[in-house]
C-alpha positions in Angstrom: 28.0 -73.7 -120.9 30.7 -74.6 -123.2 28.7 -77.8 -124.0 25.2 -76.1 -124.3 27.2 -73.6 -126.7 28.5 -77.0 -129.1 25.2 -78.6 -129.1 23.4 -74.7 -130.1 26.0 -74.5 -133.0 25.8 -78.2 -133.8 21.6 -77.7 -134.3 21.9 -74.4 -136.2 24.1 -76.1 -138.9 22.1 -79.3 -138.8 19.1 -76.7 -140.0 21.0 -74.6 -142.4 22.0 -77.9 -144.1 18.5 -79.0 -144.3 17.2 -75.7 -145.9 19.7 -76.0 -148.6 18.8 -79.4 -149.1 15.0 -78.7 -149.5 15.8 -75.9 -151.8 18.0 -78.3 -154.0 15.5 -80.5 -154.4 13.1 -79.7 -157.2 16.7 -78.7 -159.3 17.6 -81.9 -158.4 14.6 -84.0 -159.4 14.4 -82.3 -162.6 17.8 -83.1 -163.2 18.0 -86.6 -162.5 14.7 -87.5 -164.3 15.9 -85.6 -167.7 14.1 -85.9 -171.1 12.5 -83.8 -173.3 9.2 -81.9 -172.8 6.7 -83.3 -174.9 3.5 -80.3 -174.5 2.9 -78.0 -172.2 -0.6 -77.4 -170.2 -1.7 -74.1 -168.9 -4.4 -74.8 -166.0 -6.2 -72.3 -163.8 -6.7 -69.7 -166.4 -10.2 -67.9 -166.4 -9.5 -64.4 -168.0 -5.9 -65.0 -169.5 -5.3 -66.8 -172.5 -3.2 -69.5 -172.3 -0.8 -68.7 -175.3 -0.1 -65.5 -173.3 0.8 -67.6 -170.2 3.4 -69.5 -172.6 4.9 -66.5 -174.0 6.2 -65.7 -170.3 7.8 -69.1 -170.4 11.4 -69.1 -171.3 11.3 -72.8 -171.7 9.0 -74.2 -175.6 7.8 -78.0 -176.1 11.0 -79.9 -177.7 13.5 -78.5 -175.0 14.7 -80.7 -172.0 13.9 -80.2 -168.7 16.1 -77.8 -167.7 15.6 -76.7 -164.0 17.3 -73.3 -164.7 15.3 -72.7 -167.3 12.5 -73.5 -165.6 13.0 -71.6 -162.6 13.6 -68.5 -164.5 10.2 -68.7 -166.1 8.8 -68.6 -162.6 10.1 -65.8 -162.1 9.2 -64.3 -165.2 5.2 -65.2 -164.4 5.5 -64.0 -161.3 7.2 -60.5 -162.1 3.8 -59.8 -164.5 2.0 -59.1 -161.6 -1.0 -61.2 -163.4 -1.4 -63.7 -161.0 -1.3 -64.5 -157.4 0.4 -67.7 -157.1 2.5 -70.0 -159.8 3.3 -73.8 -159.5 5.7 -75.5 -162.4 5.2 -79.5 -162.3 6.8 -82.5 -164.6 3.4 -84.9 -165.5 5.5 -88.0 -167.6 7.2 -85.5 -170.5 4.4 -82.9 -170.1 4.9 -79.6 -167.9 2.1 -78.8 -166.4 2.0 -75.0 -165.5 -0.7 -74.2 -162.5 -1.7 -70.3 -162.1 -4.1 -68.5 -159.7 -5.2 -65.1 -161.4 -4.8 -62.3 -159.3 -8.4 -60.4 -159.1 -9.3 -57.8 -161.5 -10.5 -54.1 -159.6 -13.8 -53.2 -160.6 -14.1 -50.0 -158.8 -11.9 -48.1 -155.2 -13.4 -46.4 -152.8 -12.4 -44.3 -149.6 -13.8 -44.7 -145.8 -13.7 -42.2 -143.4 -12.1 -39.3 -145.0 -12.6 -36.2 -144.4 -10.4 -33.4 -145.1 -9.5 -34.5 -147.7 -11.8 -35.7 -151.0 -12.2 -37.9 -152.8 -10.9 -36.9 -156.3 -7.8 -35.7 -154.0 -7.6 -39.5 -153.2 -7.9 -40.8 -156.3 -5.6 -38.7 -158.0 -2.7 -39.9 -155.7 -3.0 -43.7 -155.6 -2.1 -45.6 -158.4 -5.0 -48.3 -159.0 -7.6 -47.7 -160.5 -11.1 -49.7 -161.7 -10.4 -52.5 -164.1 -6.9 -53.0 -163.5 -5.2 -55.9 -161.7 -4.7 -56.2 -158.5 -1.6 -57.0 -156.5 -0.5 -56.6 -153.0 2.5 -54.5 -153.8 0.9 -52.3 -155.2 -1.9 -51.7 -152.3 0.8 -51.3 -150.5 2.3 -49.0 -152.3 -1.1 -46.7 -152.1 -1.4 -47.0 -148.5 2.1 -45.3 -148.8 1.0 -42.6 -151.4 -2.4 -41.6 -149.3 -0.4 -41.9 -145.5 2.0 -39.4 -147.4 -0.9 -37.2 -148.2 -1.6 -37.3 -145.4 1.5 -36.5 -143.4 1.9 -33.5 -145.8 -1.2 -32.1 -144.5 0.2 -32.3 -141.0 -1.8 -35.5 -140.2 1.0 -38.1 -139.1 -1.8 -40.2 -136.5 -3.9 -41.1 -139.8 -4.1 -45.0 -140.9 -5.0 -46.5 -143.5 -6.5 -50.4 -144.1 -7.2 -51.5 -147.0 -10.1 -54.2 -147.4 -11.0 -56.6 -150.6 -14.4 -57.3 -151.1 -14.1 -60.6 -153.5 -17.0 -60.6 -155.9 -17.9 -63.2 -159.0 -15.9 -63.6 -161.7 -12.5 -62.6 -160.5 -13.2 -59.2 -159.2 -12.8 -57.7 -156.2 -14.0 -54.2 -154.9 -10.8 -52.3 -153.2 -11.8 -50.2 -150.0 -9.6 -48.1 -148.4 -10.6 -47.6 -144.9 -8.8 -44.3 -143.6 -8.8 -43.1 -139.5 -7.7 -39.4 -140.6 -6.6 -38.8 -136.4 -6.0 -35.7 -135.0 -3.6 -32.7 -136.6 -0.3 -33.4 -135.9 0.7 -30.0 -134.7 3.7 -27.9 -133.0 3.8 -28.3 -129.4 6.8 -26.1 -129.0 9.6 -24.5 -131.2 13.2 -23.7 -129.4 16.4 -22.6 -130.5 19.7 -23.7 -129.3 23.1 -21.3 -129.5 21.4 -18.4 -130.5 22.5 -15.4 -128.0 21.6 -11.4 -129.9 18.2 -12.3 -130.7 15.2 -14.2 -127.8 13.1 -17.0 -129.0 10.5 -15.7 -129.3 11.8 -12.5 -131.8 13.2 -15.8 -133.6 10.0 -17.9 -133.5 8.0 -14.8 -135.2 10.8 -15.1 -138.5 10.3 -19.0 -139.2 7.1 -19.3 -140.5 6.1 -22.7 -138.7 4.5 -21.6 -135.7 3.6 -23.5 -132.1 0.0 -24.6 -131.7 -2.4 -22.2 -130.0 -6.1 -22.1 -129.8 -6.5 -18.8 -131.9 -4.4 -20.6 -135.5 -7.5 -22.7 -135.8 -7.8 -20.3 -139.3 -4.0 -21.2 -140.1 -2.1 -23.8 -141.1 1.6 -22.8 -139.9 1.0 -24.4 -136.6 0.7 -27.6 -138.1 4.0 -30.0 -139.0 5.6 -30.0 -142.6 9.2 -31.4 -143.1 9.4 -29.0 -146.5 8.1 -25.9 -144.0 11.0 -26.5 -142.2 13.6 -26.6 -145.0 12.3 -23.6 -145.8 12.2 -21.7 -142.3 16.0 -23.0 -142.1 16.4 -19.8 -145.1 14.3 -17.8 -143.7 17.0 -18.2 -140.6 20.0 -17.4 -142.2 18.0 -14.6 -144.4 16.9 -12.9 -141.0 20.7 -13.4 -139.3 22.7 -12.0 -142.6 20.4 -9.3 -143.0 21.4 -8.4 -139.3 25.1 -8.4 -140.3 26.0 -12.3 -139.3 27.7 -13.3 -142.0 29.3 -16.4 -140.5 25.9 -17.4 -139.5 24.9 -20.8 -140.3 21.7 -23.5 -138.8 23.9 -26.8 -137.4 20.7 -28.4 -137.4 16.7 -27.9 -137.8 15.4 -31.6 -135.7 11.4 -32.8 -135.5 11.0 -35.3 -132.5 8.0 -36.8 -132.9 5.9 -37.3 -129.1 5.3 -41.1 -127.8 1.6 -40.2 -128.0 2.5 -39.4 -132.2 0.2 -36.1 -131.1 2.9 -33.7 -132.0 6.2 -32.5 -133.1 8.8 -30.7 -130.4 11.0 -28.8 -133.6 15.1 -27.8 -132.0 17.2 -25.0 -134.5 20.5 -25.3 -133.5 22.4 -22.3 -135.1 25.6 -20.6 -134.5 25.3 -16.8 -134.5 28.9 -15.3 -135.5 29.9 -12.0 -134.8 28.7 -9.2 -136.4 29.8 -7.7 -139.2 29.7 -4.0 -140.9 30.6 -3.4 -144.1 34.2 -2.3 -145.1 35.3 -0.8 -148.2 32.8 -1.3 -151.4 34.0 -0.9 -154.6 33.5 -2.2 -158.3 36.1 -3.8 -160.5 35.1 -3.5 -164.1 36.7 -5.6 -167.3 34.7 -3.3 -169.8 36.1 -0.7 -171.2 32.8 1.2 -172.3 32.0 1.7 -168.7 32.3 4.5 -166.5 32.6 3.3 -162.9 32.2 6.5 -161.3 29.2 6.7 -162.5 27.9 3.3 -161.5 28.8 3.9 -157.7 26.1 6.4 -156.1 23.6 3.3 -157.6 25.2 1.1 -155.4 22.8 0.5 -152.2 24.9 -0.8 -149.7 27.4 1.8 -148.1 30.5 2.0 -146.7 30.4 1.7 -142.3 26.7 1.0 -142.6 25.8 -2.9 -140.6 26.6 -5.9 -143.2 23.1 -7.1 -144.9 23.1 -9.5 -147.7 20.0 -8.3 -148.9 21.7 -4.6 -150.4 24.6 -6.7 -152.0 21.4 -8.4 -153.5 19.9 -5.6 -154.3 22.8 -3.5 -155.2 23.3 -5.9 -158.0 19.9 -6.1 -159.6 20.5 -1.8 -159.7 23.6 -2.4 -161.0 22.0 -4.6 -163.8 19.0 -2.4 -164.5 21.4 0.4 -164.9 24.1 -1.4 -167.4 21.2 -2.5 -169.5 19.2 0.7 -169.9 22.5 2.3 -171.3 22.9 -0.3 -174.0 24.8 -3.3 -172.1 22.6 -6.2 -172.0 25.4 -8.6 -171.4 27.0 -8.3 -168.6 28.0 -10.7 -165.4 28.2 -8.8 -162.0 29.7 -11.1 -159.1 30.1 -9.9 -155.4 33.6 -10.5 -154.1 33.5 -10.7 -150.3 36.4 -10.6 -147.9 35.7 -10.7 -144.6 38.0 -9.5 -141.7 37.4 -11.3 -138.5 39.9 -8.2 -136.8 37.9 -5.4 -137.7 34.4 -7.6 -138.0 34.2 -5.8 -141.9 33.0 -7.1 -145.1 35.1 -5.8 -147.9 32.7 -6.3 -151.3 33.8 -5.2 -154.6 31.0 -5.8 -157.3 33.0 -7.7 -160.4 31.6 -6.7 -163.6 32.9 -9.3 -166.3 31.5 -9.3 -169.9 28.8 -12.3 -169.9 27.9 -14.1 -172.6 26.1 -13.2 -175.6 22.7 -14.5 -175.4 19.5 -14.0 -176.9 15.9 -15.4 -176.7 15.2 -17.5 -178.8 11.7 -18.2 -177.9 9.0 -17.9 -175.0 7.0 -21.1 -174.1 3.9 -20.7 -171.8 3.0 -24.3 -170.3 0.0 -25.4 -168.0 -2.3 -22.1 -169.0 -5.9 -23.8 -169.6 -8.1 -21.1 -169.8 -6.1 -17.7 -170.0 -5.1 -16.6 -173.1 -1.1 -16.7 -174.3 -0.9 -13.1 -174.9 -2.3 -11.8 -171.2 0.6 -13.8 -170.2 3.4 -12.4 -172.9 2.7 -9.1 -172.4 3.7 -8.9 -168.9 7.4 -9.6 -170.0 10.0 -7.5 -170.2 11.7 -9.5 -172.2 10.7 -10.8 -176.4 12.0 -13.2 -178.7 15.1 -12.2 -179.9 15.9 -9.8 -177.6 19.3 -10.2 -175.5 18.4 -12.3 -172.3 18.6 -10.3 -168.7 18.2 -12.4 -165.6 16.7 -8.9 -164.1 14.3 -8.3 -166.5 13.1 -12.3 -166.3 12.7 -11.8 -162.4 11.0 -8.6 -163.0 9.0 -10.7 -165.8 7.7 -13.5 -163.2 7.0 -10.4 -160.5 4.3 -8.8 -162.7 3.1 -12.3 -163.7 2.7 -13.4 -160.3 0.9 -9.7 -159.5 -2.0 -10.6 -162.4 -3.1 -13.0 -159.4 -4.7 -15.4 -162.1 -2.5 -18.5 -161.0 -1.9 -20.3 -157.8 1.4 -20.8 -158.9 3.7 -19.0 -161.4 7.4 -20.1 -162.3 9.9 -18.8 -165.0 13.0 -20.5 -166.2 15.5 -20.6 -169.1 17.4 -23.4 -170.9 20.2 -23.3 -173.9 18.3 -23.2 -176.7 19.5 -24.9 -180.0 22.9 -22.9 -180.0 25.1 -21.8 -177.7 23.7 -18.2 -178.2 20.4 -18.9 -177.8 18.0 -19.7 -174.5 14.6 -21.0 -173.8 12.9 -18.9 -171.9 9.8 -21.5 -170.0 7.1 -20.0 -168.0 5.1 -22.5 -165.9 1.6 -21.7 -164.6 -1.3 -23.2 -162.3 -4.4 -21.4 -162.8 -6.4 -20.8 -160.4 -10.2 -19.7 -159.9 -10.4 -15.8 -160.6 -14.0 -15.6 -160.2 -15.2 -13.9 -156.8 -18.5 -14.1 -154.8 -18.7 -11.9 -152.3 -21.3 -11.2 -149.1 -20.8 -8.7 -146.6 -22.5 -7.1 -143.5 -20.6 -4.5 -140.9 -21.1 -1.5 -139.3 -19.5 2.0 -139.8 -20.5 4.7 -137.5 -21.2 7.0 -141.2 -23.2 4.6 -142.7 -24.4 2.5 -139.4 -25.5 -1.5 -140.0 -24.7 -2.1 -144.0 -24.6 -5.4 -146.6 -23.0 -6.1 -149.5 -23.1 -8.0 -152.5 -20.7 -8.3 -155.3 -19.7 -10.7 -158.2 -16.6 -10.6 -159.8 -14.6 -11.9 -162.6 -11.1 -10.9 -162.7 -9.8 -12.6 -165.9 -12.9 -12.6 -168.1 -12.9 -15.4 -170.9 -9.2 -15.6 -169.9 -8.2 -12.5 -171.7 -7.3 -10.8 -168.0 -10.6 -8.4 -168.2 -12.1 -7.7 -165.0 -16.1 -7.4 -164.8 -17.6 -6.4 -161.5 -20.8 -5.6 -160.0 -21.4 -4.7 -156.8 -24.3 -3.3 -154.2 -24.1 -1.7 -151.3 -27.0 -1.7 -148.6 -26.6 0.5 -145.6 -29.0 2.6 -142.8 -27.6 5.9 -145.1 -26.5 5.0 -148.4 -27.5 2.3 -150.9 -25.2 2.3 -154.2 -24.8 0.2 -156.8 -22.0 0.0 -159.2 -21.2 -1.9 -162.9 -18.0 -1.5 -163.7 -15.6 -3.0 -166.6 -11.7 -3.0 -167.3 -9.3 -3.8 -170.1 -5.9 -3.6 -169.0 -4.1 -3.9 -172.5 -6.5 -1.6 -174.4 -5.6 -1.7 -178.6 -3.0 -4.7 -177.5 -0.6 -1.6 -176.0 0.3 -1.1 -172.1 -3.4 1.3 -171.2 -6.0 0.3 -168.5 -9.2 1.1 -170.2 -13.0 0.7 -168.9 -16.2 2.0 -168.0 -18.7 2.2 -164.6 -22.1 3.0 -164.0 -23.3 4.2 -160.6 -26.1 5.1 -158.5 -26.1 6.5 -155.1 -28.3 7.3 -152.8 -27.4 8.9 -149.1 -30.0 9.9 -146.6 -29.9 12.8 -144.5 -27.8 11.6 -141.8 -24.6 10.9 -143.4 -23.2 14.4 -143.5 -25.4 16.2 -140.6 -27.5 17.8 -143.3 -31.2 17.6 -143.6 -31.7 16.4 -147.1 -30.7 13.4 -149.2 -28.5 13.4 -152.3 -29.2 10.8 -155.9 -26.6 10.5 -158.1 -27.2 8.5 -161.7 -24.5 8.7 -163.8 -21.2 6.8 -165.6 -17.8 7.6 -166.4 -15.0 6.2 -169.4 -11.2 5.6 -167.5 -8.0 5.1 -169.8 -4.9 4.8 -167.6 -1.1 4.3 -168.3 2.1 3.6 -167.1 4.9 7.0 -167.7 7.6 5.1 -165.6 7.7 2.1 -163.4 6.4 4.4 -160.2 4.5 6.9 -162.4 1.3 6.7 -163.8 -1.6 8.5 -165.2 -5.5 8.1 -165.4 -7.5 9.9 -167.8 -11.5 9.9 -167.0 -14.9 11.3 -168.3 -17.9 11.5 -166.0 -21.6 12.8 -166.8 -24.3 12.2 -163.9 -27.4 13.5 -162.5 -27.0 14.7 -159.2 -30.3 15.8 -157.2 -31.2 17.4 -154.0 -33.9 15.5 -152.3 -36.2 15.7 -149.6 -35.5 18.6 -147.9 -36.9 18.4 -144.5 -38.6 22.2 -143.6 -36.6 23.0 -140.9 -33.6 23.0 -143.3 -31.6 25.6 -143.3 -32.6 28.9 -146.9 -29.1 27.6 -148.3 -29.9 24.0 -149.0 -33.7 24.8 -149.7 -32.5 26.7 -152.8 -30.2 24.2 -154.4 -33.2 21.5 -154.2 -34.0 20.2 -157.5 -31.6 17.7 -160.0 -28.8 19.3 -162.6 -26.3 17.4 -165.1 -22.6 17.5 -164.6 -20.3 16.5 -167.4 -16.7 16.2 -165.9 -13.3 15.5 -167.6 -10.6 14.7 -164.9 -7.5 13.1 -164.3 -5.1 11.8 -161.7 -1.6 11.4 -161.5 -0.4 9.3 -158.9 3.7 8.5 -158.2 4.3 6.0 -155.6 7.0 3.9 -153.9 5.5 2.8 -150.7 6.2 -0.8 -150.4 2.6 -1.8 -149.8 -0.2 -0.1 -150.7 -2.5 -1.4 -148.3 -0.1 -1.4 -145.5 3.2 0.5 -146.1 6.0 0.0 -144.1 8.2 2.4 -145.9 8.1 4.4 -148.8 5.9 7.4 -150.0 3.7 8.6 -152.3 1.9 11.8 -154.0 -1.2 11.8 -156.2 -3.0 14.8 -157.4 -6.1 15.0 -159.0 -8.0 17.2 -161.0 -11.8 17.8 -162.8 -13.1 19.9 -165.0 -17.1 20.5 -165.3 -18.5 22.5 -167.8 -18.6 20.7 -170.9 -22.2 20.2 -171.4 -24.5 19.7 -168.3 -25.3 22.5 -165.7 -22.3 22.2 -163.4 -19.4 24.7 -164.3 -16.3 24.6 -162.0 -12.5 23.5 -161.8 -11.7 21.3 -158.8 -8.1 20.0 -157.7 -7.0 17.8 -154.4 -3.3 17.1 -153.7 -2.8 13.9 -151.7 0.7 12.9 -150.0 1.9 10.7 -147.7 5.6 9.6 -146.3 5.9 6.5 -143.7 9.2 5.2 -142.4 10.0 2.1 -140.2 11.6 2.5 -137.2 11.8 -0.7 -135.7 10.1 -4.1 -136.7 6.0 -3.2 -136.8 7.1 0.3 -135.7 5.8 2.5 -138.2 6.2 6.4 -138.5 3.5 8.2 -140.5 3.1 11.3 -142.2 0.1 12.0 -144.5 -1.6 15.3 -145.9 -4.4 16.5 -148.1 -5.8 19.3 -149.3 -8.1 20.4 -151.7 -9.9 23.3 -153.3 -13.3 24.0 -155.4 -13.8 27.2 -157.7 -16.6 27.5 -159.4 -16.8 29.3 -163.0 -19.3 32.0 -163.8 -21.8 30.2 -160.8 -21.6 29.2 -157.1 -20.9 26.0 -156.1 -23.3 23.8 -155.2 -23.3 22.0 -152.4 -23.1 18.2 -153.5 -19.4 19.3 -155.4 -18.6 21.2 -151.9 -15.8 19.0 -149.8 -17.2 18.0 -146.2 -14.7 17.3 -143.8 -14.9 14.7 -140.1 -15.1 11.0 -139.6 -12.5 9.1 -141.5 -10.5 11.8 -142.5 -10.6 13.6 -139.6 -11.0 12.1 -136.2 -12.4 13.6 -133.4 -15.6 14.6 -135.0 -18.4 13.7 -137.0 -19.0 13.0 -140.6 -19.4 16.9 -142.0 -18.9 18.2 -138.3 -16.8 21.0 -139.0 -16.6 23.7 -141.9 -19.3 26.5 -142.8 -22.4 26.1 -141.4 -26.0 27.8 -141.4 -25.8 29.8 -137.7 -29.5 29.4 -137.3 -30.3 25.7 -138.1 -26.4 24.7 -137.6 -26.7 22.7 -140.8 -23.3 22.3 -142.4 -22.9 23.5 -145.7 -19.6 22.3 -147.3 -16.7 24.0 -147.9 -14.7 25.1 -151.1 -11.6 24.4 -149.5 -10.0 22.1 -146.5 -6.7 20.9 -145.4 -6.3 18.1 -143.1 -3.1 16.2 -142.2 -1.9 13.4 -139.8 0.9 12.1 -138.0 0.7 8.3 -136.3 2.6 6.0 -135.1 1.8 2.5 -135.7 3.0 -0.4 -133.7 2.7 -3.8 -131.8 0.8 -4.6 -129.0 2.5 -8.0 -127.8 0.4 -10.0 -129.2 1.2 -12.9 -132.1 2.4 -11.2 -135.5 -0.3 -13.8 -137.1 -3.7 -12.5 -135.1 -3.5 -9.3 -137.1 -3.8 -6.8 -134.3 -1.8 -3.4 -134.1 -2.1 -0.4 -132.2 -1.4 3.1 -133.3 -1.5 7.1 -131.7 -2.4 9.5 -134.0 -2.9 13.3 -134.1 -5.1 14.9 -137.0 -5.4 18.8 -137.8 -7.6 20.1 -140.5 -9.8 22.8 -141.6 -12.6 23.7 -143.9 -13.9 26.6 -145.8 -14.3 29.3 -148.0 -18.0 29.2 -149.5 -20.1 30.9 -152.3 -22.9 31.9 -149.9 -23.0 35.7 -148.1 -19.7 35.5 -145.8 -22.3 37.4 -143.2 -25.1 35.0 -143.4 -23.1 31.4 -142.8 -20.6 30.8 -140.1 -17.1 30.7 -141.9 -13.9 30.7 -140.1 -10.6 29.4 -140.9 -9.5 28.4 -138.2 -7.9 24.7 -137.7 -9.4 21.8 -135.7 -6.6 19.4 -133.6 -7.7 15.7 -132.8 -5.5 12.6 -130.6 -6.2 9.8 -129.9 -5.6 5.7 -129.9 -6.8 3.2 -132.2 -6.7 -0.4 -132.6 -7.0 -2.7 -135.8 -7.7 -6.4 -136.6 -7.0 -8.1 -139.8 -9.6 -10.5 -138.8 -10.5 -13.5 -140.7 -14.0 -12.3 -141.0 -12.8 -8.8 -142.3 -11.1 -5.8 -141.1 -11.8 -4.3 -137.8 -10.8 -0.4 -137.1 -11.3 1.1 -133.7 -10.4 4.5 -132.8 -11.1 7.2 -129.3 -10.0 10.5 -130.6 -10.4 13.8 -128.1 -11.1 17.2 -130.4 -8.2 18.9 -128.6 -9.1 22.1 -130.7 -12.8 22.9 -131.2 -15.0 26.0 -132.6 -18.1 26.6 -131.4 -20.7 24.5 -133.9 -18.4 21.8 -134.6 -19.8 18.3 -134.5 -17.7 15.8 -132.2 -17.3 11.9 -132.5 -15.0 10.5 -130.0 -15.5 6.9 -130.8 -15.3 5.6 -134.4 -15.7 2.1 -135.1 -15.7 0.0 -138.7 -15.8 -3.8 -139.4 -17.2 -6.3 -142.3 -16.9 -9.5 -143.4 -16.8 -11.5 -146.5 -18.1 -15.1 -146.8 
């Protein structure tokens, strides 16, 4: 064994010496021959001028044959990327440079790509037509394409570059792509969790496990950036639940051997749960009264520790001090944990911040949207004292416009230490909408609607919309326009034109109703939460096609009239979400006065309110109510102006199913006064959250009464009705679907019941 090892060592040493001698041979050959270069000849060039080749050489005629400089010249020529091969040799006193030029790319094509367009791939690669082809650049572009596919969750994708030679040393470059299947997340596991179940934590992170019903979502495809975001989501969740020592030890994604999925694992340390201890304010500014600020703090002693409440408290204090003239303040929370009592003491330290002013505001990235549309959403102006809280609110206001795919507002040092430059970077998105919808509702039957809308008309932020609804019982055409900043003020002005036809089956009545008219609107913010809208409406109303068997009271009102209405809407809204609130409340007051011209004379008022409270995650208790009254001025209230209750606003009863009726024909006549209220509980059904399916329990109470007709000739009672039931909602990808099953508990003799109510719609 020793002898064999010695022979092997001798063989390796011999090969190494031979390789060194071979490498040194060219240098030795140049050195031994010596002499001076008389001329330099360039061979093999086609597109490139010989003088261009000579310009890269580090040696010129008249110089000695220096092996070192010749070697450097060789490397310099290769470094240009223009040549596939370079050879330098000596012929007598001449230096001959032989080159093989890299071809020129004639065109670049992609084959096999379906999920990513040619445009997206072309923007990613660096090579272009009429650019010199090199293998290094091709390999770099292959890597870029693979990275692009991996960011879209396709880790099994492969890219094979093919070169097609052409005449005149040109080539076509074709990237043959096998996109492969989407690389999903097979499972998400948590290690170290004791207080919360894996299913609860899977609902916190954005990454989801691959399931058949997630074909409309990309959250179940692996994305390394999303994994980093999930770490932050876990941290925020635990800190909001009182676990001040929580940390994510590791987040690991392992690709399966078949490269068809990932196993994602989070290793966490929960720590102990803390409560708020002593909460205080430390103030370094003499003019500030701490006692006035303490009630504003969101975090409270003894409550469970919540990092979100600490952040909210800082924002509230900053805003309050800013409103009181203290623009330059810096509030930092001093946190002290007490492991024995498991409490966190918070001291909000208020100090005078640096006096910095806004030097200028730059808008970057807007191509179509005018600068002023973005600037008017800023709560900072050039020359103002810089305020971080106002900058954050400005960023949220710009996002709320809905005109931009991405928007970010940052600040950087200005031309002086006391100046800062605020920059808004935006990326525009399409603001035009075309939708075609089909659906069904228990009120209108089968329906279809077409809508065309532009939310940023000519880049001015104006909203123009035209829509048409065609249903079995309703036909409607609307044209509306809104200028959100009328006269460059914080005023929202607009107009509407409409035509509505409702057939007799809509409200259990034996007549058709036709309306044609328009309205003008002017809205303004009184405070951040309080808004008022003024409106004027002029319309023509007609009662048509009255059935022979209809009530005498309806026949008497057949014909047309003109209504001229001045109205207003006052809304105070503290809901967290208008469409699907989970907490907060709102109050709304509407009023209309008819009589400034036209044939109608009445005053109508409607008061609406609601309160929402989350008793547990996804469990929302709601209380809503509504009441309306209409009073005729010198005339009876017409049937088209009265209220009709039932259907959506009083489940368990058909539309127009309660209220005054003709005792002979049983026709609904509407009423002048009504009230409805509802108590509801929304809850999850145990299905994955992203399915958007929720359940609800509800009880509706309401009544409709008071009519101008002879009370002895109609059935008019003030008795309230009650209905209870269950329902489900599905926020489907094809539109919202609502199903309610309600059982009337308290009913009057002539009421029209409706146990089952469904509505769904879809837009493409």
